VOGUBA-883972 format. One record per residue (C-alpha): residue in one letter; x, y, z; residue number from 0; chain. Coordinates in Angstrom, 2 decimals, padded with zeros to 5 digits. Last residue first. Example, Ala and Ser with C-alpha at 12.3 -4.5 7.8 and 13.67 -1.06 7.14 Angstrom:
VOGUBA-883972
REC residuo      px      py      pz num cadena
REC       s  013.67 -001.06  007.14   1      A
REC       a  012.30 -004.50  007.80   0      A
This chain:
VOGUBA-883972
REC residuo      px      py      pz num cadena
REC       s -010.33  003.25  007.21  80      A
REC       v -010.65  000.08  006.18  79      A
REC       k -012.02 -001.56  002.85  78      A
REC       p -009.94  000.55  000.94  77      A
REC       k -011.58  001.38 -002.13  76      A
REC       q -010.02 -000.14 -005.35  75      A
REC       k -008.94  001.56 -008.55  74      A
REC       k -007.73 -000.67 -011.29  73      A
REC       s -003.98 -000.98 -011.41  72      A
REC       g -003.65 -004.28 -010.66  71      A
REC       k -006.04 -005.46 -008.54  70      A
REC       l -004.88 -009.50 -008.67  69      A
REC       r -001.20 -008.78 -008.22  68      A
REC       n -002.25 -006.54 -005.14  67      A
REC       c -004.38 -008.90 -003.75  66      A
REC       l -001.30 -011.55 -004.38  65      A
REC       v  001.17 -009.02 -002.05  64      A
REC       h -001.32 -008.60  000.60  63      A
REC       t -002.27 -005.27  001.20  62      A
REC       p -001.45 -001.83  002.96  61      A
REC       q -003.18  001.06  001.52  60      A
REC       l -001.85  004.28 -000.17  59      A
REC       n -003.47  007.00 -001.80  58      A
REC       e -002.92  009.42  001.12  57      A
REC       k  000.70  009.04  000.82  56      A
REC       d  001.04  010.87 -002.72  55      A
REC       v  003.93  009.05 -004.29  54      A
REC       l  002.03  007.55 -007.47  53      A
REC       n  000.27  011.41 -007.85  52      A
REC       r -003.06  010.79 -008.83  51      A
REC       g -005.30  008.29 -011.65  50      A
REC       l -003.64  006.83 -014.64  49      A
REC       r -001.26  005.09 -012.14  48      A
REC       g -003.54  003.19 -009.73  47      A
REC       e -005.82  004.78 -007.18  46      A
REC       v -005.87  002.93 -004.27  45      A
REC       h -002.25  002.69 -004.50  44      A
REC       d -000.58 -000.30 -003.02  43      A
REC       v  002.08 -001.03 -000.24  42      A
REC       e  002.73 -004.56 -000.16  41      A
REC       i  002.59 -006.48  002.96  40      A
REC       d  004.33 -009.74  004.14  39      A
REC       s  006.61 -008.44  006.67  38      A
REC       f  003.94 -006.27  008.48  37      A
REC       h  001.58 -009.68  008.64  36      A
REC       v -001.42 -009.38  006.68  35      A
REC       p -004.72 -009.30  008.16  34      A
REC       q -008.24 -009.65  005.96  33      A
REC       g -010.16 -007.11  004.38  32      A
REC       c -009.53 -008.16  000.92  31      A
REC       i -008.62 -004.80 -000.81  30      A
REC       g -007.34 -002.81  001.87  29      A
REC       c -005.59 -005.86  003.53  28      A
REC       i -005.42 -005.26  007.51  27      A
REC       y -002.41 -004.21  009.13  26      A
REC       f -000.62 -007.02  011.66  25      A
REC       g  002.93 -007.20  013.27  24      A
REC       q  000.78 -007.78  016.54  23      A
REC       h  000.47 -004.32  018.53  22      A
REC       n -001.03 -002.77  015.33  21      A
REC       p  001.14 -002.69  012.20  20      A
REC       p  002.71  001.56  011.96  19      A
REC       n  001.11  004.17  009.72  18      A
REC       e  003.61  007.13  009.96  17      A
REC       k  007.02  004.59  009.62  16      A
REC       v  005.20  002.79  006.95  15      A
REC       w  004.27  005.98  004.90  14      A
REC       e  007.40  007.09  005.60  13      A
REC       k  009.31  003.86  004.18  12      A
REC       r  006.60  003.69  000.88  11      A
REC       v  007.57  007.19 -000.21  10      A
REC       k  011.22  006.96  000.17   9      A
REC       l  011.03  003.49 -001.93   8      A
REC       w  008.56  005.32 -004.40   7      A
REC       e  011.43  008.48 -004.57   6      A
REC       d  014.03  006.18 -005.46   5      A
REC       t  012.32  004.07 -007.98   4      A
REC       r  011.49  007.29 -009.62   3      A
REC       k  014.60  008.82 -009.95   2      A
REC       g  016.21  005.71 -010.89   1      A
REC       m  017.77  002.43 -009.26   0      A
């Protein structure tokens, strides 16, 4: 793995630790607003690669894998706060 990948994995792990799921193991997808189980989340950048620093934890949100893939690198305001 490259330095950038290692850094992202570290930030993702820290974000998950600082933002635990609810008591049933669910987050709310920041894109579609539906529940997504902890085991299925993908941590997404609200503002993509061309915007903010990629490791800025304030720029991250939990999403479904499919929602994140469909969004791509477009900016998406979180549906939840």
